[in-house]
N, C-alpha and C positions, 0 to 999 in steps of 0.2 A: 918609533916603538911606543905603543900605548902600554899603560899598566893593566895588569889582570885582576882587577877589583870589580866586586859587584857594582851594578848601577841601580841604585834604589832612589826615586825621586823624593825630594824634601817636601813633605806635605803636612799640613796643619793637623789632620786626623792622626798622624802618627804620634803626635804629642799626647793626645787622649789615649791612644791605644797603649802607649808606654806607661802612663799614669794608672790605667786600669790594671794592666799586668803586674807592675812592680810597686805600686803604692795604692793598692785597692782600698785599703782601710783608712787611709789618711782623710781627715775631716774637712768639710767645707761648711762653714757657718755663715748664715745670712740673717740680717735683720730685715724683715719683710715690710712691704708696704702695708700689708694687712695688720701690722703691729706686733707680731710675735717674732721669736727667734726660731729659725729653721736650721736643722742640722742633717746632713747626710754625708756620704763618702764618694771617693772618686769612682768606685764601682757603680754607684747609684747615677752619677753624672753621666758616665759612659752609656749606661743602658738607656737612660732618658733622652740623651742626645741622638741615639740611634732611632728611637721611637719617632722623635721630632723630624728626623731626616725622612722617615717614611711619611710622615704627615705633610712635609713640604712637597714631596712628590705627589701626594694625593691631591694637593691644591693646585697642581699644574705648573709649579715653579721648575723651570728648566735650568740646566747648567749654564752658568754665565749670567743668569738673570739676578737682579738685586733684591735683597730682602732687608727692609729697614727695621731698626730697633730704636725705640724712644723709651728708655729704661734706665733705672738706677743700677748700681752695683749689686748684684744679687745671682743666686744660683740658676734662675731661669735664663737670665742674660747670659751667664756662662755656658749654658746648654746651647744656646743659639750660636755662640761663637764657633762651636764645633759642628753642630748639625747643619748649618748653613754652608760654611766654608768647606767642611769635610765631604759634603755630598756634591760639591762642584759649583754650588751658587755662590753669590758674592754678598758678605755681610756688610751692610751699610748702616753705621751707627750715627743716629741723629741727635743733635744737641738740643735738649729742650730749652736751653737758656737763650737760644737765638730768637729773634723776632718771627712772628707767624708768617710774614711775607717771605722771609729768608727760608723757612722751613718748606713753604710751598715751592719756592724755587728749586730747592735741593731735591725734593721728592720727585718733582717732575723732571729735573735734569737727569737724575739717576735712573729714572723710570723704575722705581720700586714696585714690585709686583704684590708684595705683602708688607704690611707694617705691623710690628708687634709693639705694644706699649703698656707700661705700668699704669695702674689705675690713677695714680696721681695726675697723669697727663691726659685723662679723658676730655676735660674741657678744651685742651689744646688740640687734640685730635678732631673733636667735633668742629672746631672752628676751621681746621685745615681741610678736612675731608671733602666739603663741597667744592673746594677749589682745585683739587688734584684729580687727574683722570686715570693715572697709571695703577694705582693699587686696586687689586680685585677685592682683597679682604683686609680687614683690620683685626688684630688679635689681641684681646685683653689678657695680660699675663697674670692670671689668677685662676681660682677654681670656680666651679659652678655656684658655690654658696656665696661668693663674693661678686658675682657678675652683676653689673649695673642693670637695673630694671628699667630705668628711664634714661634714654639716650637717643641721639639723632642719627645713628649709624644704620639702623634697620637691619636687613639680612646681611649686610657686609660685616657685621661684627661676630667673631667667633671667640670660643673660650680656649685658652691655653691648655688647661688641664683636660679638657674634653679631647683635644688633638692627641695629647700624650696617651690617655687611656685608650683611645680608639685604634691605636697602631701598635704593631709588633715591634719588640726589641731586636728582631733579626734584621739586620742590615749590614751589607758588606761595603765598606768605604771604598769608592772607586779609586782606581790607579790613574790619577791625574797627571797631566803635564805639569811639572813643578814651576813652570813659569806662567801658568795660568793664574788669573786674578783670585785673590782670596777675600779681600776686604776693601772697603771704601770709606775714606774719611775726608770730610771737607774742612778747609780752613775756616777760621772764625769770621772772615768776611768784614773786617773792621773798615777796609776801603773796598768798595765795589762788591760785586757778588762773590760768595764763597766759591773756592775752587776745589775740585775733587782730586784727591791723591789715591791712586789705585795700587794697593800692595799685591804682591804675588805670594804664593806658598813659599817659593825659594827665599825671597827677601825676608818673609816673616821668620822662617826657620833660622836663617843665618843671624838675624837680629836677635833672636831669642837665645842662641848659642852665646853671642857676644855679650848681650846685657847681663847674662847670668854669672859671668866669670867673676873671680875674686877681686880683681881690680876694677870691676864695673860695679854692678848692684849687689854682688856678692851674696847670692841666694843659694840655699841648700835644703836638704831634707830635714834639717833641724829647725828650719824657720817656720814661724807663723806669720804670714804676710797679711797686712791690712792695707789694700789699695783704696786710699782716699781719693786719689786722682780718678775721675770718672771713666767708666768702661766706654763712654761715648766721646772721650778726649784722647785721641790717638791710641785706642785700645788699651787704656789704663797703662800707658807706657810700656806695654808688653808683658805686664805682671801675670795675667791670667795663663798666658802661654808658658812663661817661665816657671810658674808654680807646677804645671803638669810635667814639665821637663825634669825638674829637680825633686818633685814629690813633696813640696812644702804644704803645710796646712794653709787654707785660705780663709780669711775673714772679711765679709762684705758687709759695709755699713748701711746699705739701703739709702733711704732719703734723709736720715738723721746725721747731719754733718756738723752739728753744733759742738762746741768743746766738751760739754757735759756728757753727751751721748758717745762721742768718740772715746773719752777716757774711760767711761764704764766698760765699753766693749774691748778696749786695750787690755784692761786689768782682768776682765772676766774670761777672755779667751787666751791670755798669756801671750799677746802679740810680741814678736821680737823685732819685726821690720815693718815700717810703713812708708807711704809715699804720698806726696801732694804739694800743692802750691803754698807759698808763703802766707797767704791770707787765711788759709785754713789752720796752719799751725799757730798763728797768732791767737785765734780763738781758743785752741787747745791749751796753749800755755798760760793764757789769761785765766782759764778755768782751773787748771791745776794749781796755779799760784794762789787763786782765790780760796781754795779749800785746804791749802798747805799740803797738797798731795805729792806723790812722787811715782815714778814708773817702776814696777817691780820686775818686769820682763823685758820691756822695749829697750834695745841697745843700739838701734840704728834707724835713722829716718833719711829718706831721700827727698831732697827739696829742689824742685825745678819749676819751669813755667815762667819764672821771673827771678831776678837776682835775690839771693838770700841775704838779708841784712846780717852784718857781723853781730849785732846785739841778739839776733835770734840764734845764731850759732853758739854764742857763749852761754845763753840761757839754757839751751838744751844740754851742752856738754859740762858746764860748770855746775849748774844747780841741779841737773836731773841725769847726769852721766849717760847721755844718749849721743852717740857719735852722729855728726851731720855729713852726709854725702851730698855735696852740691853737684848738680848735674845740669846739662844744657841739651837741648834738642829742638826739633821742629816737627810739625806734621809731615813735611816732605821728607823727614829722615826717619820715620817709623816708630818712635822719634829720637831714641838715644844717640848722641853725637860724642859728647864728652862727659866724663865723670871726674871729680876732683878727689882722686885716691892718691895718697902719698907714695912717693918713691922711697927706697931704703934710706938714703942719706937724708931725707926730709923729717923723719920721725923724731930726730934729735934736735931739730931746730928750736930756738928759744920761742916761748908761747906767743909772743907779739908776731914773729915771722910766720908761725904756723897759721895763726888766725888771718894773717894778710894772704897767705896761700889758700886757705879755705874760702876766701871771698872770691877767688877766681872760679871759672866754670869747669876747669880741669883739663885733662889730657885726653886725646882721642882713644876711643876704644878700637880694637882691631876690627878692620872693616871700614873705617872711617879715615879719610885723609883730609887735610885742611891747609889753607894758606890765607895770607893777608896781602891785599894789593892796594897801590895808590890809585888816584883818580885816573891815571893813564894806563892802568892795568898791570903795572910793574910790580913784581913780588917784593915785598918788604922783609927785612931781617927778623928773625926770632930773637930779639934782644930785650924784650919786655918793655920797650920804649915806644918804638914805632907803632902807630895805630893806622889801620886800613880796613877796607872792606873784606869781610869774611867769606871766603868760598869754600865749599866742600864737595867731595865726591866719595862713592862708596857703593858697597853691595845692596844697601837699603835706601838709597837716595833716588827720588823720582827723577825722571828725565823728561816727562811732560805731564800736563794735567789731563784729567778725564774728561772726555767728550769732544775734544778737538776744538774747543772754543778759543784756545790761547796758543800762541807760538811757544816752542820750546823755551823754558827759561834759562837753559844752559848757556854758560859763556866759556866757549872753547873746551867744553867738557866738564866744566865746574858749575855747581849750582851756587848762585849768589844768595846768601841768607838774609840779606837786608841788615845785618849787624855790623857794627864798627867794633874791631877788637884788636887786642895786643896778644902776642905769644911770646913767653920767655924762653930762655935757653933750654929749659927742661921740658919743654912742649906744653906747658900749661897755658890754656887760653883764657883770657878774661874780656868779657863783653864791656866795652867802654860805653856803648849805647847803641840803641837802634838808630839806623841812619836817619830816620825821620824824627828821632827824639834828641840827637845831639845838639848841643847849644853852640852856635857859631857866634862868637863875641869878639869884635875887633879883629876879624880874620883868623882867630884861633879857636880851637875846639875846647869846650867844657863838657865833662861827663856828668849828665844828670843822675846817673846811677852812683857815682862816687859822692855827690852831694847828698843824696838820699841815704847813703850808707852812713855817713857822718851824722846826720840829723837823727838816724835811728838809734844812735848810741846814747842819746840824751834819755835819762830815765823817765822823763814826763811826756815822751813822744810815743804814741800809739802807731801812727802811720805818717810816713813822710813821702811826699811826691814833689819832684822838682821839674818844672817845665821851662821851655824857652819862651820868654815874653819879649815881644818887640820893644826896641829901645831906640830913641831918637838919635843917639850918638854912637852906640856900639852895635848896631843892627839887632842883636838879641842879648838878653842878660837872663841869668837864671832867677826864676821866682819859685820860692819854697812854699808849698801848701802842706799844712799840718793839721792832723787830727790828734788832739790831745788825749791823754789818758784820763778816765773819769776822775773828777775832783781837782785836776790840775789847774794851777794859776800861773802856768808858763806865760811869759811875755816875749814878744818878738825880739827886743834887743838882747834879752838873756840868751835866746837861742842863737842869735848872730854872733854874739861874743864866744859862744861854745865852739864856733868854727875856727877862732884864732889859733894858729899854730898846727891846725889839723888839714888845712888845704891851702894852696897858694892864694895870696891876697886877692888876685884878680878873679879867682873862681868864687870867692865868697858871694852868696846872694845879697842883693841890696834891700830886699823885703821878704817878710814872712807873713802869710795870711792864714788865719785859723779857720778851718771849715769843719763841718759836722760829720761828713763822710765823703769818701771818694767813690766815683763810679766804677763798678766792676763789670768786666765783660763776660762773655759766654764761657771762657775757659779760665776764669778766676784772675785774670790780669787787670791791672788798673787801666782804664781808658784815658790815656793821656790826651788823646785828640779832643775828647769832650772837655777836659779841663783847659786846653788850649783855646777852644772856642769860647770858653766862658771868661778866662782870665788872661788871654794872650795879649791884650792891649793895655794891660794894667800900667806899665811904665809910660806909655804914650799919653795917658790921661793925667799924669801928675803935673 
């Protein structure tokens, strides 16, 4: 016997309809590429998204066809999130930090019919346009007054605001199959070509529900959310969708992601919650400390994309009274998989134990299951000691990549993440390392992440990266690469001595190299493969 409940599909447009109906006056604030601050409300977002849906139809974009965006976090990008997916087409967010060759590959692979772009990226678009055949039009996301007069796109270039003004706000969002595609995001492509992950309306809505929960990202109508994580990076971790669901104020930083600009926006708009990768927060904390500032409204920050150093957690919490939510996910997971939210009995733990717990990536949100296995595929215990390959499955986990170019990545129904992890008896997962980054020394594993975490505790260390360097006796040994804080006179032996008593003796790096900067990839992560290429033979040359 089946239940007697209504059957209504889970659709992206329903989030916008809800926001317009129940949170119409809630504000959306954007720092624009044009240089000013733009303000409007959810009711304006909904009306303009309907206009753009009509415009897409007039351009000949059919259901299921892909529409590319090359844009910063802002209100126009938000409009496209709903206009494209809501009308039945597929939103394809393009990462401007990728190499032009990769962008050409991605646009052609996705067969984008139209590409929208912020003016910042006009030179990039001009270099890409002659090499791609699929886009019919390119749309500059600006008004007529700011349209470029000198460009190489000819009649293929259209104006965003002309499209908005030229079409009606009367549009009925179609009743789509909830399993139809809603958006497309490609992996960063650090090895080989980027791979496309195709999200459905259903997976997006379920992810939105789960990510908004109190023990997940804990979002509500009382929040003012600043997504520093780009809207081109796994849909800004779902925050644009979550904001519509709960009715939160949204604050978009545009292209200004330096510490000073972010701090000004946080204070001006009374932001309560922000989200981004550690490299962004490092710049923010440095600026706040340089001006002896504080946060008057921000009370929570979500840190993901790379392990959050304990030093960063303590800086936020002890000096600035901002709670840190350490989270983990992947493009293939939409992206949220785990969040480090305490259980009831853990809130009273001694300070050192709480910080040790917060260094973990956390426990599964509802909708994600996980396990760790050894090299033979045997499941390992959740004892906090055994380390193995991390596998996941769930309602918003991909089961194959877009385009049919790759075999299904699944292993007996589980997605192999490429991470090596431990899980403790409370279900808290901790990434030991990426399988490609773990250091194999004398037949044993050393976690590069743990080495980096200890080095990051030294007050004169700005950035710490540990790589596996080939060794004539031990196969591999950890090599520590350090960017010092300005004015620091830190020496290698002082830092090596700092490790005494903090890690096992055989984990301790044998050498420290001081470098000016670390290479950062398209998603804000450190490119360890580049550092291994440069320094991987260091011990072999001694």
